[in-house]
C-alpha positions in Angstrom: 19.2 204.5 133.3 18.9 207.7 135.3 15.9 209.9 135.8 16.0 213.7 135.5 14.6 216.0 138.1 11.4 216.5 136.0 10.9 212.7 136.0 11.9 212.1 132.4 14.1 209.0 132.1 17.3 209.2 130.1 21.1 208.9 130.1 23.8 211.5 129.6 26.8 210.9 127.5 30.2 210.5 129.1 31.1 214.1 128.1 28.5 215.5 130.5 30.4 216.1 133.7 28.0 218.3 135.8 24.5 219.2 136.3 25.0 222.5 134.5 27.3 223.0 131.6 27.9 226.1 129.5 28.8 226.2 125.8 31.9 227.7 124.3 30.2 230.8 123.1 28.8 231.6 126.6 32.2 230.9 128.1 33.7 233.4 125.6 31.0 235.9 126.6 32.1 235.4 130.2 35.9 235.5 129.6 36.2 238.5 127.2 35.1 241.3 129.5 37.0 239.8 132.4 40.2 239.2 130.4 40.1 242.7 128.9 39.3 244.4 132.3 36.0 245.7 130.9 33.9 244.3 133.8 34.2 242.9 137.2 33.0 239.4 138.1 30.0 240.8 139.9 29.0 242.9 136.9 29.4 239.9 134.6 27.1 237.9 136.9 24.5 240.7 136.7 24.8 240.8 132.9 24.4 237.0 132.6 21.2 237.2 134.7 19.8 240.1 132.8 20.6 238.9 129.2 20.3 235.2 129.5 18.3 234.7 132.7 21.2 232.6 134.2 21.9 232.2 137.9 25.6 231.5 138.0 28.0 231.8 140.9 30.8 234.3 141.0 33.2 231.4 141.5 32.0 229.7 138.3 32.5 233.0 136.4 36.0 233.4 137.8 36.9 229.9 137.0 35.6 230.2 133.4 37.4 233.5 133.0 40.7 232.0 134.2 40.4 228.9 132.0 39.5 230.9 128.9 42.0 233.6 129.8 44.8 231.1 129.5 43.7 230.2 126.0 43.7 233.8 125.1 47.2 234.5 126.4 49.1 233.2 123.3 47.1 235.2 120.7 47.0 238.2 122.9 50.8 238.2 123.1 51.1 237.9 119.3 48.7 240.8 118.8 50.5 242.9 121.4 53.9 242.2 119.7 52.5 243.1 116.3 51.0 246.3 117.5 54.1 247.4 119.5 56.3 246.6 116.5 54.4 248.9 114.1 55.3 252.5 113.4 53.1 255.0 115.2 51.9 258.3 113.9 50.8 261.2 116.0 47.7 262.6 114.5 46.8 266.2 115.4 44.1 268.6 114.2 46.6 270.1 111.7 47.2 266.7 110.1 
């Protein structure tokens, strides 16, 4: 049996690998702006602090963005191919 920092005894399951773990939704929140080029790592760190009160390193953000970015690459390629394969229309003020 182990004891947490606050003195509460307990045990973690084998799936717990680190002192801090982030869920899939937060990882997606981190990866999306980074993968789309919407925000730099430092800006994502600021957002996570302001929105969720998290203190997370830029390295952890970069690692999460890279891991999730790999998962996004397949669907992103399929979407890109579908968009590029469609007929395009030039819309002007005249219609």
